[in-house]
Backbone of each chain as ProteinMPNN parsed JSONL, in Angstrom:
{"seq_chain_A": "DAGVTQSPTHLIKTRGQQVTLRCSPKSGHDTVSWYQQALGQGPQFIFQYYEEEERQRGNFPDRFSGHQFPNYSSELNVNALLLGDSALYLCASSLKGFEQYFGPGTRLTVT", "coords_chain_A": {"N_chain_A": [[103.776, 128.875, 81.163], [102.918, 127.073, 83.552], [105.314, 124.59, 85.14], [105.691, 121.381, 86.32], [104.475, 121.334, 89.745], [105.309, 120.49, 93.118], [104.313, 120.125, 96.442], [104.966, 119.898, 100.145], [108.081, 121.763, 100.188], [109.869, 120.717, 101.693], [110.064, 118.368, 104.328], [109.79, 117.335, 107.765], [109.178, 114.339, 109.463], [108.35, 112.06, 112.12], [109.051, 108.79, 112.889], [106.365, 106.541, 112.527], [104.442, 108.27, 111.678], [102.05, 109.567, 109.526], [102.246, 110.899, 106.283], [101.493, 113.338, 103.803], [101.822, 114.101, 100.344], [101.855, 116.305, 97.564], [101.186, 117.157, 94.304], [100.923, 118.879, 91.152], [100.123, 118.44, 87.774], [101.597, 119.4, 84.731], [100.168, 121.942, 82.477], [97.888, 120.428, 80.5], [98.767, 118.098, 80.719], [97.847, 114.538, 81.558], [98.569, 112.27, 83.046], [100.126, 111.176, 86.077], [102.909, 110.345, 87.745], [104.825, 108.68, 90.233], [107.807, 108.872, 92.332], [110.378, 107.481, 94.203], [113.343, 108.592, 95.418], [116.389, 107.571, 96.6], [119.006, 108.689, 98.615], [121.772, 109.196, 96.558], [121.076, 107.437, 94.594], [119.304, 106.089, 91.691], [116.143, 107.094, 90.686], [112.845, 105.506, 91.963], [110.436, 103.591, 90.755], [107.005, 104.432, 91.841], [104.207, 104.3, 91.606], [101.571, 105.008, 89.19], [99.176, 106.991, 87.93], [96.212, 107.52, 85.935], [93.295, 108.9, 84.483], [92.073, 109.148, 87.056], [92.684, 106.473, 88.326], [94.819, 104.161, 89.719], [97.203, 102.813, 87.75], [99.308, 101.605, 87.337], [102.095, 99.671, 89.416], [104.885, 99.91, 91.395], [107.461, 98.323, 93.309], [106.6, 98.693, 96.048], [105.487, 98.804, 99.492], [102.032, 98.453, 100.747], [101.836, 100.529, 102.49], [102.224, 102.786, 100.888], [100.269, 104.926, 99.34], [97.718, 106.347, 97.003], [96.122, 109.004, 95.09], [94.401, 110.508, 92.319], [92.893, 113.5, 91.353], [90.004, 114.922, 89.807], [90.921, 116.965, 88.387], [93.292, 116.602, 87.621], [95.6, 116.644, 89.244], [97.685, 115.034, 92.098], [98.055, 113.065, 94.837], [100.025, 111.516, 97.028], [100.311, 109.461, 99.851], [101.891, 108.062, 102.909], [101.89, 105.879, 105.089], [102.334, 105.031, 108.672], [105.381, 105.78, 109.048], [108.535, 104.914, 108.269], [112.175, 104.928, 109.21], [113.471, 104.12, 106.674], [111.849, 105.512, 105.058], [112.895, 108.087, 104.239], [113.601, 110.268, 101.966], [114.028, 111.782, 98.572], [111.044, 112.71, 96.932], [109.603, 112.177, 94.073], [107.708, 113.702, 91.729], [106.034, 113.044, 88.347], [104.931, 114.255, 85.151], [102.627, 113.526, 82.567], [101.805, 112.848, 79.146], [99.853, 110.452, 78.554], [101.837, 108.848, 79.61], [104.436, 108.911, 78.363], [106.55, 111.155, 77.54], [107.902, 112.043, 80.468], [107.742, 114.734, 82.777], [109.589, 116.157, 85.274], [108.667, 117.299, 88.667], [110.151, 119.594, 91.235], [110.352, 118.03, 93.365], [109.718, 116.645, 96.888], [111.274, 116.804, 99.609], [111.767, 114.332, 102.065], [112.417, 113.937, 105.508], [112.674, 111.302, 107.919], [112.717, 110.984, 111.092]], "CA_chain_A": [[103.081, 127.74, 81.493], [103.585, 126.71, 84.928], [105.835, 123.363, 85.005], [105.164, 120.283, 87.447], [104.688, 121.714, 91.053], [104.917, 119.875, 94.162], [104.41, 120.253, 97.954], [105.725, 120.801, 100.185], [109.446, 121.366, 99.604], [110.682, 119.836, 102.553], [109.156, 117.953, 105.504], [110.266, 116.369, 108.635], [108.255, 113.596, 110.372], [108.64, 111.315, 113.138], [108.615, 107.399, 112.672], [105.078, 106.163, 112.925], [103.494, 109.236, 111.604], [101.551, 109.659, 108.146], [102.416, 112.054, 105.51], [100.717, 113.416, 102.3], [102.528, 114.89, 99.277], [101.173, 116.877, 96.58], [101.608, 117.083, 92.692], [100.131, 119.462, 89.954], [100.861, 118.338, 86.644], [101.958, 120.414, 83.439], [98.935, 122.055, 81.654], [97.734, 119.59, 79.194], [98.862, 116.508, 80.951], [96.863, 113.607, 82.268], [99.0, 111.097, 83.922], [100.906, 111.357, 87.136], [103.546, 109.097, 88.316], [105.524, 108.977, 91.812], [109.077, 108.004, 92.273], [111.227, 107.752, 95.425], [115.088, 108.559, 95.078], [117.108, 107.682, 98.096], [120.274, 109.533, 98.46], [122.812, 108.513, 95.877], [120.332, 106.243, 93.884], [118.156, 106.617, 90.759], [114.445, 107.28, 91.199], [112.594, 104.096, 91.975], [108.786, 103.88, 90.238], [106.053, 104.224, 93.163], [103.011, 104.203, 90.995], [101.192, 105.915, 88.262], [97.828, 107.539, 87.84], [95.504, 108.041, 85.041], [91.962, 108.808, 84.586], [91.827, 108.851, 88.642], [92.925, 105.369, 88.763], [96.185, 103.688, 89.787], [97.279, 102.176, 86.633], [100.578, 100.413, 87.602], [102.439, 99.841, 90.948], [106.232, 99.35, 91.442], [107.458, 97.38, 94.165], [106.346, 99.395, 97.261], [104.295, 98.285, 100.19], [100.521, 99.113, 100.893], [101.747, 101.812, 103.098], [102.218, 103.866, 100.102], [99.058, 104.873, 98.663], [97.817, 107.785, 96.078], [95.032, 109.517, 94.627], [94.487, 111.608, 91.482], [91.823, 114.418, 91.233], [89.572, 115.343, 88.458], [91.692, 118.255, 87.665], [94.435, 115.79, 87.38], [96.385, 116.801, 90.349], [97.61, 113.833, 92.631], [98.741, 112.875, 96.217], [100.901, 110.386, 97.726], [100.21, 109.245, 100.928], [102.579, 107.288, 103.313], [101.583, 105.643, 106.409], [103.467, 104.615, 109.551], [106.795, 106.178, 108.466], [109.852, 104.131, 108.661], [113.523, 105.667, 108.754], [114.005, 104.269, 105.444], [111.133, 106.033, 103.878], [113.77, 109.282, 103.876], [114.247, 110.17, 100.567], [113.314, 112.755, 97.795], [109.703, 112.132, 96.485], [109.448, 113.175, 92.831], [106.329, 113.546, 90.738], [106.23, 113.327, 87.088], [103.395, 114.562, 84.659], [102.869, 113.237, 81.138], [100.385, 112.961, 78.405], [99.469, 109.126, 78.579], [103.103, 108.277, 80.322], [105.512, 108.805, 77.454], [107.647, 112.252, 78.038], [107.581, 112.396, 81.71], [108.333, 115.894, 83.248], [109.651, 116.023, 86.678], [108.822, 118.286, 89.471], [111.242, 119.621, 91.78], [110.728, 117.112, 94.382], [109.327, 117.095, 98.234], [112.57, 115.987, 100.259], [111.178, 113.829, 103.341], [113.25, 113.298, 106.533], [111.785, 110.725, 108.984], [113.512, 110.92, 112.518]], "C_chain_A": [[103.716, 127.194, 82.368], [104.054, 124.859, 84.564], [105.182, 122.211, 85.909], [105.446, 120.88, 88.803], [104.447, 120.682, 92.126], [105.068, 120.649, 95.597], [104.413, 119.656, 98.94], [106.945, 120.675, 99.858], [110.194, 120.389, 100.284], [109.719, 119.477, 103.705], [110.0, 117.021, 106.341], [109.519, 115.809, 109.515], [108.858, 112.603, 111.336], [108.287, 109.753, 112.51], [107.15, 107.161, 113.492], [103.989, 107.032, 112.156], [103.305, 108.767, 110.05], [101.765, 110.916, 107.488], [101.906, 112.034, 104.111], [101.633, 114.449, 101.472], [101.624, 115.178, 98.224], [101.652, 117.201, 95.397], [100.737, 117.994, 92.041], [100.918, 119.112, 88.865], [101.126, 119.678, 85.873], [100.51, 120.544, 83.088], [99.017, 121.097, 80.646], [97.849, 117.992, 79.413], [97.966, 115.601, 81.701], [97.181, 112.578, 83.14], [100.012, 111.822, 84.71], [101.634, 110.142, 87.679], [104.539, 109.741, 89.461], [106.747, 108.338, 91.745], [109.738, 108.541, 93.511], [112.832, 107.568, 95.058], [115.533, 108.807, 96.438], [118.536, 108.525, 97.692], [121.324, 108.65, 97.666], [122.356, 107.11, 94.844], [119.724, 107.168, 92.834], [116.619, 106.692, 91.33], [114.031, 105.765, 90.7], [110.933, 104.429, 91.843], [107.902, 103.36, 91.65], [104.869, 103.651, 92.615], [102.557, 105.14, 90.243], [99.623, 106.007, 88.069], [97.345, 107.943, 86.667], [94.181, 107.545, 84.919], [91.413, 108.308, 85.907], [92.116, 107.567, 89.03], [94.505, 104.953, 88.75], [96.359, 102.585, 88.511], [98.52, 101.233, 86.601], [101.438, 100.795, 88.667], [103.77, 99.348, 90.992], [106.194, 98.568, 92.764], [107.594, 98.002, 95.859], [105.158, 98.823, 97.983], [103.118, 99.066, 100.344], [100.6, 100.457, 101.623], [101.707, 103.002, 102.222], [100.74, 104.06, 99.161], [98.793, 106.28, 97.83], [96.607, 107.969, 95.595], [95.19, 110.333, 93.484], [93.115, 112.212, 91.349], [91.215, 114.414, 89.918], [90.272, 116.318, 87.758], [93.064, 117.682, 87.473], [95.836, 115.673, 88.359], [96.44, 115.456, 91.126], [98.282, 114.242, 94.071], [99.237, 111.563, 96.475], [101.168, 110.675, 99.245], [101.176, 107.979, 101.704], [102.236, 107.027, 104.54], [102.369, 104.937, 107.274], [104.827, 104.411, 109.125], [107.777, 105.238, 109.071], [111.174, 105.207, 108.401], [113.933, 105.713, 107.195], [113.126, 104.768, 104.435], [112.0, 107.44, 103.565], [114.184, 109.182, 102.699], [113.469, 111.814, 99.758], [112.159, 112.041, 96.782], [109.682, 113.026, 95.179], [108.137, 112.563, 92.045], [106.835, 113.791, 89.252], [104.801, 113.483, 86.28], [103.751, 114.089, 83.068], [101.435, 113.209, 80.592], [100.35, 111.16, 78.122], [101.104, 108.352, 79.075], [104.157, 108.363, 79.676], [106.677, 109.904, 77.88], [107.087, 112.713, 79.221], [108.432, 113.519, 82.179], [108.305, 115.923, 84.737], [109.369, 117.301, 87.525], [109.942, 118.396, 90.275], [111.588, 118.753, 93.042], [110.049, 117.663, 95.912], [110.893, 116.113, 98.978], [111.916, 115.797, 101.882], [112.466, 113.24, 104.475], [112.109, 112.714, 107.764], [112.905, 110.41, 110.238], [112.762, 109.794, 113.452]], "O_chain_A": [[104.878, 126.809, 82.236], [103.351, 124.07, 83.932], [103.976, 122.327, 86.129], [106.636, 120.974, 89.102], [103.416, 120.012, 92.058], [105.82, 121.604, 95.789], [103.786, 118.601, 98.847], [107.25, 119.648, 99.252], [110.916, 119.508, 99.815], [108.742, 120.168, 103.993], [110.737, 116.147, 105.884], [109.077, 116.516, 110.421], [110.065, 112.408, 111.191], [107.343, 109.59, 111.737], [106.874, 107.468, 114.652], [102.837, 106.625, 112.004], [104.005, 107.959, 109.44], [101.492, 111.966, 108.07], [101.863, 111.044, 103.38], [102.081, 115.482, 101.97], [100.693, 114.416, 97.959], [102.804, 117.628, 95.465], [99.577, 117.883, 92.437], [102.127, 119.336, 88.819], [100.905, 120.802, 86.324], [99.697, 119.637, 83.269], [100.037, 120.913, 79.982], [97.383, 117.043, 78.782], [97.294, 116.143, 82.578], [96.365, 112.025, 83.878], [100.649, 112.793, 84.303], [101.061, 109.104, 88.01], [104.913, 110.91, 89.565], [106.825, 107.273, 91.133], [109.714, 109.723, 93.852], [113.361, 106.588, 94.533], [115.28, 109.74, 97.201], [118.909, 108.855, 96.566], [121.676, 107.544, 98.076], [123.033, 106.146, 94.486], [119.596, 108.392, 92.866], [116.226, 106.275, 92.419], [114.43, 105.074, 89.762], [110.298, 105.223, 92.537], [108.043, 102.321, 92.296], [104.463, 102.579, 93.063], [103.026, 106.258, 90.459], [98.947, 104.979, 88.08], [98.018, 108.837, 86.154], [93.797, 106.389, 85.096], [90.592, 107.398, 86.032], [91.817, 107.351, 90.204], [95.291, 105.363, 87.896], [95.618, 101.605, 88.42], [98.613, 100.24, 85.879], [101.617, 101.982, 88.94], [103.866, 98.194, 90.574], [105.136, 98.203, 93.277], [108.511, 97.765, 96.645], [104.118, 98.445, 97.445], [103.143, 100.273, 100.103], [99.756, 101.345, 101.503], [101.264, 104.079, 102.62], [100.347, 103.203, 98.37], [99.566, 107.226, 97.973], [95.88, 106.978, 95.661], [96.215, 111.013, 93.536], [92.17, 111.432, 91.231], [91.827, 113.948, 88.957], [90.166, 116.436, 86.537], [93.958, 118.458, 87.138], [96.786, 114.898, 88.256], [95.488, 114.688, 90.985], [98.834, 115.297, 94.384], [98.676, 110.57, 96.011], [101.831, 111.562, 99.782], [101.208, 106.91, 101.095], [102.245, 108.013, 105.276], [103.168, 104.157, 106.756], [105.379, 103.337, 108.886], [107.76, 104.878, 110.248], [111.159, 106.11, 107.564], [114.438, 106.642, 106.564], [113.345, 104.629, 103.231], [111.706, 107.93, 102.475], [114.944, 108.312, 102.276], [112.683, 112.622, 100.253], [112.355, 111.072, 96.049], [109.729, 114.256, 95.166], [107.742, 111.413, 91.851], [107.78, 114.522, 88.954], [103.755, 112.96, 86.664], [104.832, 114.241, 82.499], [100.356, 113.414, 81.149], [101.102, 110.809, 77.213], [101.291, 107.185, 78.731], [105.122, 107.894, 80.279], [107.654, 109.512, 78.518], [106.139, 113.495, 79.293], [109.656, 113.444, 82.076], [107.278, 115.76, 85.395], [109.828, 118.36, 87.098], [110.784, 117.502, 90.206], [112.673, 118.706, 93.621], [109.873, 118.863, 96.118], [111.275, 114.971, 98.722], [111.649, 116.699, 102.676], [113.242, 112.313, 104.243], [111.166, 113.286, 108.309], [113.82, 109.595, 110.124], [113.176, 109.557, 114.586]]}, "seq_chain_B": "GEDVEQSLFLSVREGDSSVINCTYTDSSSTYLYWYKQEPGAGLQLLTYIFSNMDMKQDQRLTVLLNKKDKHLSLRIADTQTGDSAIYFCAELGYGGATNKLIFGTGTLLAVQP", "coords_chain_B": {"N_chain_B": [[114.79, 90.612, 83.083], [114.657, 93.67, 84.92], [117.184, 96.218, 84.433], [119.325, 98.794, 84.574], [122.384, 99.968, 83.613], [125.158, 102.303, 84.797], [128.178, 104.037, 84.401], [129.842, 105.456, 87.116], [130.953, 107.892, 87.334], [132.364, 110.79, 85.764], [134.862, 112.628, 84.19], [135.71, 115.615, 82.902], [137.21, 118.172, 80.991], [136.514, 121.884, 80.324], [135.117, 122.488, 77.462], [135.806, 120.155, 75.982], [134.625, 117.053, 74.617], [131.929, 115.12, 76.221], [131.212, 111.87, 76.811], [128.686, 109.844, 77.82], [127.908, 106.676, 78.937], [125.454, 104.062, 78.764], [123.849, 100.809, 79.775], [121.13, 98.573, 79.123], [118.75, 96.395, 80.061], [115.948, 95.561, 78.993], [114.941, 94.428, 76.22], [112.752, 95.083, 74.756], [112.078, 97.455, 75.506], [110.597, 100.608, 74.382], [111.183, 103.264, 74.273], [114.089, 105.483, 75.181], [115.487, 107.357, 77.478], [117.454, 110.49, 78.603], [118.117, 112.034, 81.342], [118.92, 114.963, 83.256], [120.235, 116.075, 86.53], [120.68, 118.47, 88.797], [122.492, 119.667, 92.018], [120.105, 119.154, 94.641], [117.663, 119.361, 93.381], [115.089, 118.607, 90.784], [114.611, 116.203, 88.255], [115.583, 117.04, 84.989], [114.376, 116.55, 81.702], [116.156, 115.783, 79.214], [116.657, 114.572, 76.589], [115.341, 112.071, 74.133], [115.038, 108.959, 72.578], [113.59, 107.209, 70.211], [113.262, 103.376, 69.83], [113.403, 102.629, 67.401], [115.259, 104.058, 66.027], [118.817, 104.886, 65.307], [120.408, 107.071, 66.078], [120.241, 110.327, 67.09], [120.095, 113.621, 66.906], [120.326, 116.902, 68.937], [121.148, 119.957, 68.813], [123.863, 120.333, 71.272], [123.709, 117.774, 71.996], [124.131, 114.561, 71.474], [122.532, 111.596, 70.967], [123.148, 108.187, 70.876], [122.219, 104.967, 69.926], [122.498, 101.419, 70.104], [121.01, 98.851, 69.593], [121.491, 96.128, 69.398], [123.696, 95.337, 71.175], [122.418, 96.606, 73.262], [122.882, 99.204, 74.243], [123.355, 102.343, 75.212], [124.068, 105.924, 74.472], [125.154, 109.413, 75.589], [126.256, 112.069, 74.015], [127.754, 115.052, 74.884], [128.841, 118.114, 73.118], [131.258, 120.322, 73.433], [131.704, 120.875, 76.224], [130.423, 122.423, 78.946], [131.07, 124.198, 82.272], [128.31, 124.473, 83.504], [127.466, 122.217, 82.758], [127.914, 120.413, 84.562], [126.702, 118.104, 86.567], [124.325, 115.335, 87.678], [123.826, 112.693, 85.481], [121.197, 110.657, 84.362], [120.224, 107.845, 82.647], [117.339, 106.234, 81.291], [114.801, 103.923, 80.913], [111.829, 103.049, 78.996], [109.128, 100.954, 79.496], [107.5, 98.448, 77.311], [104.274, 98.886, 75.628], [100.759, 98.724, 76.532], [99.934, 99.18, 79.719], [102.049, 99.797, 80.764], [104.176, 101.987, 81.54], [106.019, 103.204, 83.151], [109.143, 104.506, 84.189], [112.386, 103.144, 84.059], [115.293, 103.577, 85.98], [118.855, 104.138, 85.939], [121.686, 104.23, 87.972], [122.855, 106.759, 87.844], [125.349, 109.052, 86.474], [127.723, 110.861, 87.712], [128.926, 113.917, 86.382], [131.836, 115.846, 86.17], [133.006, 118.913, 85.418], [136.046, 120.108, 84.553], [137.348, 123.647, 84.85]], "CA_chain_B": [[114.63, 91.329, 84.301], [114.879, 94.994, 84.673], [117.971, 96.607, 84.944], [120.064, 99.67, 83.911], [123.568, 100.319, 84.402], [125.794, 103.34, 84.224], [129.415, 104.227, 85.055], [129.517, 106.194, 88.108], [131.861, 109.205, 87.428], [133.299, 111.267, 84.486], [135.586, 114.067, 84.632], [136.348, 116.2, 81.404], [137.675, 119.6, 80.857], [135.519, 122.573, 79.709], [135.34, 122.651, 75.872], [136.005, 118.833, 75.668], [133.173, 116.468, 74.438], [131.493, 114.096, 77.162], [130.112, 110.957, 76.427], [128.084, 109.009, 78.992], [127.2, 105.432, 78.714], [124.465, 103.172, 79.731], [123.44, 99.731, 79.307], [120.247, 98.332, 79.503], [118.452, 94.731, 79.662], [114.795, 95.109, 78.564], [114.875, 94.442, 74.55], [111.268, 95.472, 74.578], [112.082, 99.185, 75.807], [110.245, 101.442, 73.517], [111.81, 104.823, 74.561], [115.135, 105.517, 76.064], [115.774, 108.823, 78.015], [118.513, 111.055, 79.194], [117.862, 113.255, 82.245], [120.002, 115.905, 84.162], [119.568, 116.418, 87.793], [121.452, 119.604, 89.507], [121.937, 119.164, 93.188], [118.915, 119.559, 95.375], [116.681, 119.642, 92.197], [114.368, 117.493, 90.323], [115.007, 115.765, 87.015], [115.301, 117.549, 83.742], [114.386, 115.751, 80.638], [117.15, 116.784, 78.019], [116.453, 114.268, 75.027], [114.786, 110.575, 74.201], [115.466, 108.48, 71.384], [112.794, 105.877, 70.1], [113.773, 102.427, 69.805], [113.637, 102.036, 65.923], [116.101, 104.993, 65.726], [120.158, 104.64, 65.962], [121.054, 108.296, 66.588], [119.341, 111.714, 67.552], [120.877, 115.048, 67.518], [119.537, 117.977, 69.236], [122.162, 120.973, 69.582], [125.212, 120.028, 71.662], [123.31, 116.581, 72.534], [123.917, 113.486, 70.267], [122.285, 110.301, 71.559], [123.643, 106.886, 70.055], [121.409, 103.911, 70.386], [122.916, 100.269, 69.921], [119.939, 98.008, 69.896], [121.968, 94.67, 69.631], [124.276, 95.612, 72.415], [121.664, 97.27, 74.474], [123.784, 100.094, 74.819], [122.88, 103.755, 74.815], [125.339, 106.751, 75.157], [124.691, 110.641, 75.213], [127.587, 112.983, 73.86], [127.634, 116.675, 74.935], [129.724, 118.647, 72.622], [131.859, 121.437, 74.082], [131.064, 120.67, 77.468], [130.723, 123.499, 80.012], [130.878, 124.044, 83.536], [127.149, 124.542, 83.813], [126.843, 120.886, 82.362], [128.114, 119.394, 85.882], [125.501, 117.376, 87.178], [124.229, 114.076, 87.439], [122.914, 112.402, 84.224], [120.52, 109.289, 84.422], [119.576, 107.296, 81.6], [116.19, 105.581, 81.87], [114.137, 103.133, 79.616], [110.257, 102.979, 79.216], [108.554, 99.568, 79.074], [106.648, 98.449, 76.084], [102.678, 98.398, 75.506], [99.671, 98.557, 77.424], [99.947, 100.206, 80.861], [103.664, 99.685, 81.279], [104.622, 103.35, 81.25], [107.245, 103.392, 84.271], [110.72, 104.694, 83.873], [113.569, 102.439, 84.865], [116.504, 104.591, 86.117], [120.041, 103.754, 85.942], [122.177, 104.819, 89.256], [123.349, 108.022, 87.491], [126.982, 109.335, 86.379], [128.38, 112.208, 88.046], [129.752, 114.378, 85.385], [132.289, 117.135, 86.599], [133.476, 119.654, 84.136], [137.009, 121.074, 85.392], [137.733, 124.701, 84.173]], "C_chain_B": [[114.938, 92.634, 83.933], [116.116, 95.546, 85.304], [118.862, 97.495, 84.008], [121.184, 100.225, 84.316], [124.392, 101.68, 83.906], [127.156, 103.519, 84.88], [129.113, 105.336, 86.117], [129.965, 107.705, 88.239], [132.451, 109.333, 86.098], [133.718, 112.545, 84.764], [136.099, 114.437, 83.365], [136.747, 117.813, 81.592], [136.99, 120.505, 79.796], [135.967, 122.823, 78.349], [135.443, 121.349, 75.328], [134.582, 118.339, 75.323], [133.196, 115.512, 75.648], [130.727, 112.917, 76.581], [129.73, 110.05, 77.831], [127.607, 107.814, 78.612], [126.33, 104.741, 79.553], [123.779, 102.097, 79.179], [122.046, 99.238, 79.831], [119.79, 96.964, 79.226], [117.155, 94.543, 79.002], [114.826, 95.284, 77.056], [113.594, 94.825, 74.128], [110.953, 96.949, 74.779], [111.644, 99.8, 74.127], [111.06, 102.918, 73.251], [112.959, 104.672, 75.536], [115.367, 107.12, 76.316], [117.004, 109.286, 78.533], [118.049, 112.222, 80.103], [119.081, 113.71, 82.992], [119.335, 116.347, 85.522], [121.075, 117.134, 88.5], [121.276, 119.129, 90.948], [120.865, 119.901, 93.887], [117.846, 119.845, 94.48], [116.089, 118.54, 91.644], [114.944, 117.048, 89.186], [114.675, 116.679, 85.655], [115.284, 116.88, 82.612], [115.198, 116.619, 79.548], [116.794, 115.984, 76.777], [116.227, 112.703, 75.445], [115.088, 110.191, 72.796], [114.145, 107.077, 71.344], [113.523, 104.703, 69.57], [114.237, 101.882, 68.231], [114.638, 103.171, 65.315], [117.653, 104.749, 66.191], [120.645, 106.02, 66.467], [119.811, 109.653, 66.485], [120.158, 112.756, 68.006], [120.215, 116.248, 67.876], [120.599, 119.177, 69.965], [123.316, 120.531, 70.118], [125.142, 118.525, 71.936], [123.411, 115.709, 71.072], [123.659, 112.347, 71.297], [122.642, 109.12, 70.385], [122.828, 105.717, 70.805], [121.982, 102.341, 69.592], [122.093, 99.128, 70.295], [120.485, 96.557, 70.311], [122.543, 94.559, 70.798], [123.624, 96.004, 73.589], [122.312, 98.461, 75.063], [123.38, 101.617, 74.154], [124.015, 104.701, 75.353], [124.465, 108.163, 74.677], [126.057, 111.342, 75.242], [127.263, 114.152, 73.884], [128.998, 117.209, 74.327], [130.011, 120.063, 73.495], [131.352, 121.762, 75.445], [131.574, 121.976, 78.34], [130.535, 123.43, 81.471], [129.234, 124.149, 84.126], [126.534, 123.058, 83.347], [127.074, 119.874, 83.617], [126.88, 119.336, 86.432], [125.357, 115.779, 87.353], [123.389, 113.565, 86.139], [122.531, 110.878, 84.471], [119.985, 109.066, 83.065], [118.07, 106.508, 82.282], [115.619, 104.831, 80.498], [112.695, 103.11, 80.273], [109.895, 101.396, 78.696], [107.854, 99.546, 77.805], [105.236, 98.12, 76.294], [101.877, 98.822, 76.668], [99.841, 99.613, 78.131], [101.392, 100.274, 81.414], [104.362, 101.006, 80.823], [105.342, 103.753, 82.519], [108.341, 103.465, 83.698], [111.398, 103.917, 84.541], [114.791, 103.246, 84.841], [117.945, 103.726, 86.027], [120.658, 104.453, 87.396], [122.57, 106.22, 89.179], [124.954, 107.993, 87.242], [126.888, 110.704, 86.704], [129.19, 112.903, 87.113], [130.272, 115.808, 85.726], [133.282, 117.614, 85.739], [134.576, 120.655, 84.84], [137.396, 122.435, 84.467], [139.082, 124.748, 83.597]], "O_chain_B": [[115.421, 92.876, 82.828], [116.254, 95.448, 86.524], [119.149, 97.118, 82.872], [121.162, 100.96, 85.304], [124.279, 102.076, 82.746], [127.226, 103.087, 86.031], [128.147, 106.077, 85.94], [129.493, 108.532, 89.019], [132.915, 108.42, 85.415], [133.116, 113.398, 85.416], [136.859, 113.69, 82.75], [136.363, 118.43, 82.585], [136.847, 120.133, 78.632], [137.07, 123.312, 78.104], [135.178, 121.278, 74.128], [133.561, 118.961, 75.614], [134.271, 115.111, 76.092], [129.692, 113.071, 75.932], [130.541, 109.708, 78.691], [126.702, 107.911, 77.784], [126.366, 104.756, 80.783], [123.112, 102.289, 78.162], [121.798, 99.501, 81.008], [120.296, 96.334, 78.298], [117.02, 93.477, 78.402], [114.719, 96.448, 76.671], [113.436, 94.863, 72.907], [109.95, 97.55, 74.394], [112.185, 99.528, 73.055], [111.402, 103.429, 72.185], [112.905, 103.93, 76.517], [115.407, 107.951, 75.409], [117.728, 108.393, 78.972], [117.637, 113.272, 79.609], [120.042, 113.001, 83.288], [118.214, 116.843, 85.637], [122.162, 116.583, 88.672], [120.328, 118.419, 91.285], [120.72, 121.116, 93.753], [117.034, 120.676, 94.887], [116.53, 117.442, 91.981], [116.039, 117.583, 89.014], [113.508, 116.955, 85.376], [116.413, 116.462, 82.354], [114.965, 117.761, 79.151], [116.595, 116.688, 75.787], [116.615, 112.139, 76.469], [115.361, 111.032, 71.939], [113.911, 106.253, 72.228], [114.461, 104.969, 68.818], [115.091, 101.044, 67.942], [114.797, 103.163, 64.095], [117.827, 104.431, 67.367], [121.401, 105.949, 67.436], [118.759, 109.698, 65.847], [120.756, 112.861, 69.077], [119.441, 116.679, 67.021], [120.824, 119.324, 71.166], [124.069, 120.224, 69.194], [126.193, 117.907, 72.109], [122.966, 116.018, 69.966], [124.378, 112.154, 72.278], [122.392, 109.253, 69.187], [122.799, 105.571, 72.027], [121.785, 102.281, 68.379], [122.426, 98.444, 71.262], [120.076, 95.924, 71.285], [122.062, 93.749, 71.591], [124.071, 95.83, 74.723], [122.277, 98.679, 76.274], [123.174, 101.913, 72.977], [124.726, 104.462, 76.329], [123.55, 108.223, 73.856], [126.847, 111.277, 76.184], [126.49, 114.55, 73.013], [130.085, 116.9, 74.815], [129.149, 120.716, 74.083], [130.69, 122.762, 75.723], [132.718, 122.424, 78.415], [129.794, 122.542, 81.891], [129.07, 123.847, 85.308], [125.352, 122.761, 83.523], [126.547, 118.763, 83.688], [126.135, 120.274, 86.72], [126.333, 115.059, 87.142], [122.313, 114.1, 85.871], [123.37, 110.014, 84.731], [119.391, 109.934, 82.424], [117.84, 106.298, 83.473], [115.927, 105.103, 79.338], [112.38, 103.135, 81.463], [110.346, 100.842, 77.693], [107.619, 100.612, 77.235], [104.93, 97.191, 77.041], [102.407, 99.246, 77.694], [99.92, 100.753, 77.675], [101.696, 100.82, 82.475], [105.053, 101.036, 79.804], [105.096, 104.909, 82.864], [108.669, 102.694, 82.796], [111.132, 103.861, 85.741], [115.295, 103.579, 83.769], [117.848, 102.5, 86.074], [119.916, 105.3, 87.892], [122.652, 106.9, 90.202], [125.696, 107.122, 87.696], [126.178, 111.547, 86.154], [130.324, 112.436, 87.011], [129.546, 116.8, 85.659], [134.243, 116.952, 85.347], [134.285, 121.663, 85.484], [137.756, 122.203, 83.313], [139.447, 125.736, 82.96]]}, "name": "protein", "num_of_chains": 2, "seq": "DAGVTQSPTHLIKTRGQQVTLRCSPKSGHDTVSWYQQALGQGPQFIFQYYEEEERQRGNFPDRFSGHQFPNYSSELNVNALLLGDSALYLCASSLKGFEQYFGPGTRLTVTGEDVEQSLFLSVREGDSSVINCTYTDSSSTYLYWYKQEPGAGLQLLTYIFSNMDMKQDQRLTVLLNKKDKHLSLRIADTQTGDSAIYFCAELGYGGATNKLIFGTGTLLAVQP"}
């Protein structure tokens, strides 16, 4: 049984560009949550998707948007990248949001 | 408000017990979690405890919850060098659509051989 997978593993972008990160949940899971982890910090909640809708959002600007597909996979989009967006982006999948299992993350570097 | 606090660093010798502590502020939290993160990796769910429990044991791991003091601890028995990592506690909000995890800043556990 594959766990949570994320792609790409690493990404380097320039300020002002846009980026799309992808996540496939564990088999049987229906909820995907996205977190941003800056260096030396704990993960911060970005938003959560369930039944293809954004169910809850953390304290992140509208530059951060997402989508969930009918197969429960999800994308995180970030527009107009800033240097401060450099971080590890983690996807977590769960059944209705309780036991959240994390993927390996995507390391985004903005130069 | 939402805030989870942990001490930053703990050093133990191999074979000793490790105790990692955490305090949280949201008294309505239903579940409390412990995650492990090794360098360059994602978070591994170690264990969790429901808020109506005081203790949960899972092999070498023991979780203690003091709801009155909003204090959570993780005890690792017979600590091994492979346990060296950052440990995060996290709380889950109560009810409705509030299923976001609120993490502490993490405790770096260093196990000396």
